[in-house]
N, C-alpha and C positions, 0 to 999 in steps of 0.2 A: 418819639416819646419812649421813655423808659418806664416799664411797669415796676413799681415799688409798692409792696403791700402796706396797708395802713400801719401795722405793727412795726415793720421795718422802718417806715418813715418816722414814726414816733420815736423809735430808738435813735435815728439819726439826729433828730432835734435834741434829744436828751444828751447825746454825745457832744453836740455842738455847745450846749450849755455847760457841760462838764469840762470842756476845753478852755473855758474862760479863765483868766487868772483868778486864783482864789480870793485875792483882795477885792476884785470887782464883784464876784459872786456874793461875798459877805455884805456888800453894800446894797445889793438889790433888796428892795423892801416892798411888801404888799403887792405882789405881782403873780399872776397865773399865766402860764404858757400852755397854749392849746394848739392842736392840729385840726384843721378843717379841710375838706376836699376842695370846695369851690370858694373863690373870693366873692365879695359883694359887687365888685366891678372888675371888668377884664384887665389883665395885665398886672394885677396886684399879687405879689409873692408873699408878703407879710404885712401885718398891721399892728401898730401900737395904739392902744386906747387907754387913756388915763392922764394922770398928773405927773409930769416928770419930777424926779427927785429935786431938781434945781428950783422948782416952783412950789414945793410943799412948804407950808408954814405951820404955825401953831394950830391953825384951823383944821389941818389935815389929821383927823382922828375919827375912827369909827366908819371910814368909808369902805366901799367895796374894793376889792383888789383891782389894780390896773390889769390889763390883759394884752398879751402878745399872742397873735394868731399867725400861724405859719400855714400857708395854703399848699396842699400836696399836689393837686393836679397841674397847676401852672408851672410848678418847679419841675415836676416830672416831664412836662411837655418841652421844657428847655433842654433837657439832657439827652445826649445821644448814648451815654454810658452811665452806669451806676456811679462811677467816680465823679462824673460831672454833676450828678444829682447831689451827691454827698457834699461837694464843694459849694454848690448853690444853697443848700440848706445852711451850711456854716456861715456863708456870707449874709444870708437873709436873717438868721438869728442874731448875728453880730449887729447888723443894721438896726433891727428892732430894739435890741438891748441898748444900743446907743441912744435911741429916742427916749428910753426910760431914764437915761442919765442926762437928758436935756440937750443932746446934740441933734441939731436939725439937718435936713437934707442938704442944704447949702454947705455946711461944714463937713458933712460926710463926703460930699463930692470933692471938696478941697483935699480931703485925706485919702481920696482914691477909692472910696467905698460906694460910689454911686454908679 
């Protein structure tokens, strides 16, 4: 396990979001990205909760923001070096952002992100 402070981990998540192509970032809508230490179930590195952009219609108005949660402890448990943690944060953020865009786990696996 690699010890990464909460602040450093949040910075890594922000850096991963900032590394997204600007055209994707501009399309993200009504979403909050947060860091939590522990997932609700073992083995979970990140979680997207909400209505993907591809499923939103005219009815989608005035709703609470979607939420991407990135879980610090399981990601730190996977890494042997801080560089590995940085890479896993990046992969997890991209994976959850993909869900926001309506890409499911099956398609992510086909693309090599699983």
